[in-house]
C-alpha positions in Angstrom: 4.7 12.3 -22.5 6.9 10.0 -21.3 7.7 9.6 -17.4 10.5 8.0 -15.8 10.6 6.9 -12.1 12.6 8.6 -9.7 14.1 6.9 -6.5 11.6 8.7 -4.2 9.0 7.0 -6.7 10.3 3.5 -6.5 10.5 3.9 -2.8 7.2 5.0 -2.3 5.6 2.2 -4.2 8.4 -0.3 -2.8 7.4 0.6 0.6 3.6 1.5 0.7 3.1 -2.2 -1.5 5.4 -4.0 1.1 3.3 -2.5 4.2 0.2 -3.5 2.3 1.4 -7.1 1.3 2.5 -8.0 4.1 -0.5 -6.7 6.3 -3.1 -8.7 3.9 -1.2 -11.3 1.9 1.9 -12.2 4.4 -0.3 -12.5 7.9 -3.6 -13.6 6.0 -1.3 -17.1 4.8 0.0 -16.8 8.8 -3.6 -16.8 10.3 -4.7 -19.6 8.1 -1.4 -21.6 8.8 -2.2 -20.8 12.4 -5.8 -22.7 12.3 -9.0 -21.4 13.2 -10.2 -19.3 14.1 -10.5 -17.1 10.9 -12.2 -14.1 12.1 -11.1 -11.0 13.7 -13.3 -11.3 16.6 -12.2 -13.9 19.3 -14.8 -16.5 19.8 -17.1 -17.1 22.4 -19.0 -19.7 23.9 -22.4 -19.9 25.5 -21.4 -17.8 28.5 -19.5 -15.5 27.3 -16.0 -16.6 27.8 -13.4 -16.2 25.1 -12.1 -19.4 23.8 -10.0 -18.8 20.9 -8.4 -15.9 19.7 -6.5 -15.0 16.3 -3.0 -15.2 16.4 -2.0 -11.5 14.6 -3.8 -8.8 16.4 -6.5 -7.5 13.3 -5.3 -3.9 15.1 -1.9 -4.4 13.9 -2.9 -6.1 10.6 -4.8 -2.8 9.7 -2.3 -0.5 11.3 0.2 -2.1 8.5 -2.5 -1.8 5.7 -3.3 2.4 7.0 0.5 2.9 6.9 1.0 1.6 2.9 -1.9 4.0 2.2 -0.5 6.7 4.2 2.6 6.1 2.4 0.6 6.3 -1.0 -1.0 9.5 0.2 2.2 11.6 1.4 3.4 10.3 -2.0 0.4 11.8 -4.1 0.8 15.0 -1.4 4.8 15.3 -2.6 3.9 15.0 -6.5 1.5 18.0 -6.5 3.5 20.0 -4.6 6.9 19.5 -5.9 7.9 21.3 -9.0 7.9 19.5 -12.7 10.8 19.6 -14.2 11.5 21.0 -17.7 10.3 18.6 -20.1 12.7 18.4 -23.6 9.6 18.8 -26.3 10.5 17.1 -29.2 11.7 19.6 -31.8 9.2 20.3 -34.2 10.2 21.5 -37.9 7.9 24.3 -39.7 6.8 23.0 -43.3 5.5 25.8 -45.6 2.2 24.7 -47.2 2.5 24.5 -50.9 
């Protein structure tokens, strides 16, 4: 069975993939280029004072990835609920046995 992608399929794939790539890859590269700290938690000294924080808030990065997953979940629900188009079956030819 061959399935063709529709506009909604392409939009869901592009939006979810774009959000997750932005949250993980692009903002990860920005963090690397910005320099240390590479962790999501702020760095503190022995006295407990914050001495360095990440450039991009980890909540924003997590939110982008979760938004991408939410788009995929909504797309999956759409595919479950949306009626399937009638697929044209291949023409079968009856053959009598000899």
